[in-house]
C-alpha positions in Angstrom: 21.4 10.6 -2.7 21.2 8.4 -5.7 18.0 7.1 -7.4 18.2 4.0 -9.5 15.6 2.0 -11.5 16.3 -1.7 -11.3 14.5 -5.0 -11.5 14.4 -8.6 -10.2 12.7 -11.7 -11.5 9.8 -13.1 -9.5 9.4 -16.8 -8.8 7.4 -17.3 -12.0 10.0 -15.5 -14.1 8.1 -12.2 -14.4 10.3 -9.1 -14.4 9.5 -6.8 -11.5 10.7 -3.2 -11.6 11.7 -1.3 -8.5 13.3 2.0 -7.6 15.9 2.4 -4.9 16.9 5.6 -3.3 20.3 5.4 -1.5 21.6 8.2 0.8 25.1 9.8 0.5 25.9 8.8 4.1 26.0 5.8 6.3 22.7 4.0 6.2 20.8 3.7 9.5 18.0 1.5 8.1 16.0 0.6 5.0 12.3 1.3 4.3 10.5 -1.0 1.9 7.4 0.7 0.4 4.3 -1.1 -0.9 2.4 1.5 -2.9 -1.4 1.7 -3.4 -3.7 0.6 -6.2 -3.7 2.5 -9.5 -0.5 4.4 -8.7 3.2 3.5 -8.7 6.4 3.6 -6.7 7.9 6.8 -8.2 5.2 8.9 -6.6 7.1 8.4 -3.4 10.1 10.3 -4.7 9.7 13.3 -2.3 9.2 11.1 0.7 12.2 8.9 -0.3 14.3 12.0 -0.6 13.4 13.1 2.9 14.3 9.6 4.3 17.6 9.7 2.4 18.5 13.1 4.0 18.0 11.4 7.3 20.1 8.3 6.5 17.4 5.8 5.5 17.5 4.0 2.2 14.3 3.3 0.4 13.2 0.5 -2.0 9.8 0.4 -3.7 8.6 -2.0 -6.4 5.8 -1.5 -8.9 3.3 -4.2 -8.3 2.1 -6.3 -11.2 -0.4 -4.4 -13.2 1.1 -1.1 -12.1 3.8 1.3 -13.3 6.9 0.1 -15.0 6.2 -3.6 -14.1 3.1 -3.4 -16.2 5.3 -2.3 -19.1 2.7 -0.3 -20.9 -0.6 1.5 -20.1 -2.7 -1.0 -21.9 -1.4 -3.7 -19.4 -2.3 -1.7 -16.3 -4.8 -3.3 -13.9 -4.3 -7.0 -14.5 -2.2 -9.4 -12.5 -3.1 -13.0 -13.3 -5.9 -15.3 -14.2 -5.9 -16.7 -10.7 -4.2 -16.1 -7.3 -3.3 -12.5 -8.1 -3.3 -11.4 -4.5 -0.8 -14.0 -3.3 1.4 -13.3 -6.4 1.6 -9.6 -5.4 2.4 -10.4 -1.8 5.1 -12.8 -2.9 6.6 -10.3 -5.3 7.0 -7.8 -2.3 8.7 -10.6 -0.3 11.0 -11.3 -3.2 12.0 -7.6 -3.2 12.7 -7.9 0.5 15.1 -10.8 -0.2 16.7 -8.7 -2.9 17.3 -5.9 -0.4 18.7 -8.3 2.2 21.2 -9.6 -0.4 22.4 -6.1 -1.1 22.4 -4.8 2.5 22.5 -7.9 4.8 23.3 -6.1 8.0 20.9 -3.1 7.8 17.6 -3.1 9.8 14.5 -3.3 7.6 11.1 -1.6 7.9 8.0 -1.9 5.7 5.6 0.9 4.9 2.4 0.3 3.0 -0.1 2.9 1.6 -3.7 2.0 1.0 -3.7 -1.3 -0.9 -0.1 -1.6 0.1 -1.2 -1.7 3.8 -3.1 -4.9 3.1 0.0 -6.5 1.5 2.0 -5.6 4.6 -0.7 -6.8 6.9 -0.7 -10.1 4.9 3.0 -10.7 5.5 2.4 -10.1 9.3 0.3 -13.3 9.4 1.5 -16.5 11.1 2.0 -18.4 7.9 4.6 -15.8 6.9 6.1 -15.3 10.3 9.5 -16.4 9.1 9.6 -13.4 6.8 8.0 -10.8 9.0 10.6 -11.5 11.7 13.1 -9.8 9.3 11.4 -6.5 9.9 11.9 -4.2 12.8 8.4 -2.7 12.4 5.6 -1.7 10.0 3.9 1.5 9.1 0.4 1.4 7.7 -0.8 4.6 5.9 -4.4 4.9 4.9 -5.6 1.4 5.7 -9.2 0.2 6.2 -11.2 -2.4 8.0 -13.3 -4.0 5.2 -15.3 -3.7 2.0 -18.8 -2.9 3.2 -21.4 -3.5 0.4 -18.7 -4.7 -2.0 -17.8 -7.4 0.4 -21.4 -8.6 0.7 -22.3 -8.7 -3.0 -18.9 -8.5 -4.6 -18.3 -12.2 -5.3 -21.4 -12.5 -7.5 -20.4 -9.3 -9.4 -16.8 -10.4 -9.8 -17.9 -13.7 -11.4 -20.4 -11.9 -13.7 -17.9 -9.3 -14.8 -15.1 -11.8 -15.4 -17.6 -14.0 -17.4 -18.6 -11.0 -19.6 -15.2 -9.3 -20.1 -12.6 -12.0 -19.3 -10.1 -12.0 -16.5 -8.1 -9.2 -18.1 -11.2 -7.1 -19.1 -11.5 -3.7 -17.5 -14.6 -3.2 -15.3 -16.0 0.3 -15.1 -18.8 -1.1 -12.9 -16.4 -2.3 -10.2 -14.3 0.8 -10.5 -17.4 3.0 -9.9 -18.6 0.8 -7.0 -15.1 0.9 -5.4 -14.2 4.5 -5.8 -17.4 6.5 -6.7 -18.6 6.7 -3.1 -15.3 8.3 -1.8 -15.9 11.7 -3.5 -19.5 12.1 -2.2 -18.3 13.6 1.1 -16.3 16.3 -0.7 -19.1 17.9 -2.8 -19.0 20.1 -4.8 -16.3 18.2 -6.5 -13.6 19.8 -8.6 -12.5 16.4 -9.9 -13.4 12.7 -9.4 -10.3 12.3 -7.2 -10.8 15.1 -4.7 -10.9 12.4 -2.0 -7.2 11.7 -2.5 -6.0 15.1 -1.2 -6.7 18.6 -0.2 -3.7 19.6 -2.4 -5.0 20.4 -5.9 -1.6 20.1 -7.4 -1.2 16.6 -6.1 -4.7 15.6 -7.4 -3.9 17.2 -10.8 -0.6 15.3 -11.1 -2.4 12.1 -10.3 -5.0 12.7 -13.0 -2.3 13.7 -15.6 -0.2 10.6 -14.8 -1.0 7.9 -17.4 -0.1 5.2 -14.8 -2.6 6.5 -12.2 -6.4 6.2 -11.9 -6.8 3.5 -14.6 -9.9 1.3 -14.6 -8.7 -2.1 -13.5 -9.7 -5.6 -14.5 -12.5 -7.5 -12.8 -10.1 -10.2 -11.7 -7.9 -7.5 -10.0 -10.9 -6.4 -8.0 -11.7 -10.0 -7.1 -8.1 -10.5 -6.0 -8.0 -7.3 -4.0 -11.3 -8.2 -2.2 -9.8 -11.5 -1.3 -6.7 -9.8 0.3 -8.8 -7.2 2.2 -11.1 -9.9 3.5 -8.1 -12.1 4.5 -6.3 -9.5 6.5 -9.4 -8.2 8.3 -10.7 -11.6 9.3 -10.2 -11.7 13.1 -9.3 -15.4 12.9 -6.3 -14.4 10.9 -5.6 -11.2 12.9 -5.3 -13.4 16.0 -2.3 -15.0 14.3 -0.3 -11.9 13.4 3.4 -11.7 14.5 3.0 -10.1 17.9 6.6 -9.1 18.1 6.2 -6.6 15.3 5.7 -2.9 16.2 2.9 -1.2 14.2 2.4 2.5 13.4 -1.1 3.3 12.0 -1.3 6.7 10.3 -4.2 8.2 8.5 -5.8 11.5 7.4 -8.8 12.2 9.6 -10.8 13.0 6.4 -9.7 9.8 4.6 -12.8 8.0 3.2 -10.8 4.7 2.8 -10.5 4.5 6.5 -14.1 5.7 7.0 -13.0 9.0 8.4 -10.9 7.3 11.1 -13.6 4.8 12.2 -12.1 2.0 10.1 -8.6 2.6 11.2 -9.7 2.6 14.9 -11.4 -0.8 14.2 -8.1 -2.1 12.9 -6.3 -0.7 15.9 -8.9 -2.3 18.2 -8.6 -5.7 16.5 -4.8 -5.7 16.8 -5.1 -4.8 20.5 -7.6 -7.6 21.0 -5.2 -10.0 19.2 -2.5 -9.2 21.8 -0.2 -6.8 19.9 1.7 -5.0 22.7 3.4 -2.3 20.6 1.0 -0.3 18.4 0.6 3.4 17.9 -2.1 5.3 16.0 -1.9 8.9 14.6 -4.6 10.9 12.8 -3.9 14.1 10.9 -6.7 16.7 11.1 -8.0 17.9 7.7 -5.9 15.5 5.6 -7.4 13.0 3.2 -6.1 9.8 1.8 -2.6 10.5 0.4 -1.1 11.9 3.6 2.5 11.5 2.2 1.6 13.9 -0.7 -0.7 16.3 1.2 -0.3 19.9 2.2 1.1 19.4 5.7 3.0 16.3 4.8 6.1 17.6 6.7 4.4 16.7 10.0 3.7 13.2 8.7 7.3 12.8 7.5 8.7 13.9 10.9 6.4 11.5 12.8 7.4 8.6 10.6 11.1 9.5 11.0 10.8 9.7 14.8 9.1 6.4 14.9 11.7 4.7 12.7 14.6 6.0 14.8 13.0 4.6 17.9 13.2 1.1 16.5 16.7 1.1 15.2 18.4 -1.8 17.0 
């Protein structure tokens, strides 16, 4: 396999970094990865290596405000003054076009983790049907069904925090409101990120990584809330591309998916919307980052088997 760091220019001229992992054999298909909030694409190195050994290429960009696209740690957590969500979604679609230009005849799949699932779920909507029809299927790892309390009072807090700190000012308040509750179910806590994984080494690597766990800007939380609300609104869900197979996967102990309840709600909504081809798998004892968990081999194998099933 070969691993390469490259970049493309977004529609507004911003340089977007991405990694590509290419197998040393004939490519069966290509998986496009949308990573989660407060992490970056290189954390999928092990998973990409597994897919490469099984003849799948992998492409993953660093979203704006993340990883190498941010450019430096002091620029982590900020996308744009306005329309940050749509900008992130369009960057991912731009990467898809970049991949198609390099490998025009290969089948494409999209995999999102956490925040990345909401990006993928956005491109499944009717207004982007022309682009989602390029995909053979989507995998959603660690998704959720809504914002709860944050959704009800968030707009007022977003406005207040942006007014106090500016659009690019970091908001510890919104950080604590968003993530603080996740660790409560795993007391006594070894770290503030125990909710991510049962694997202590994985949690420690996350904490030690300067591009992970950063306190993000108030405008980023505003933009993320907009995206989550958009893709979980049933009026929008009714307009998803119904020809797209969906594979929902989650740790049964994942607080982002409300310990499976939220993922089941997403599954139910897609069934009600008329999605004919949807599968849901839960992994006993695993938490949020199932691709980096102890026991990830079972997850990898299930993903591979699902991908192979949809190779044209």
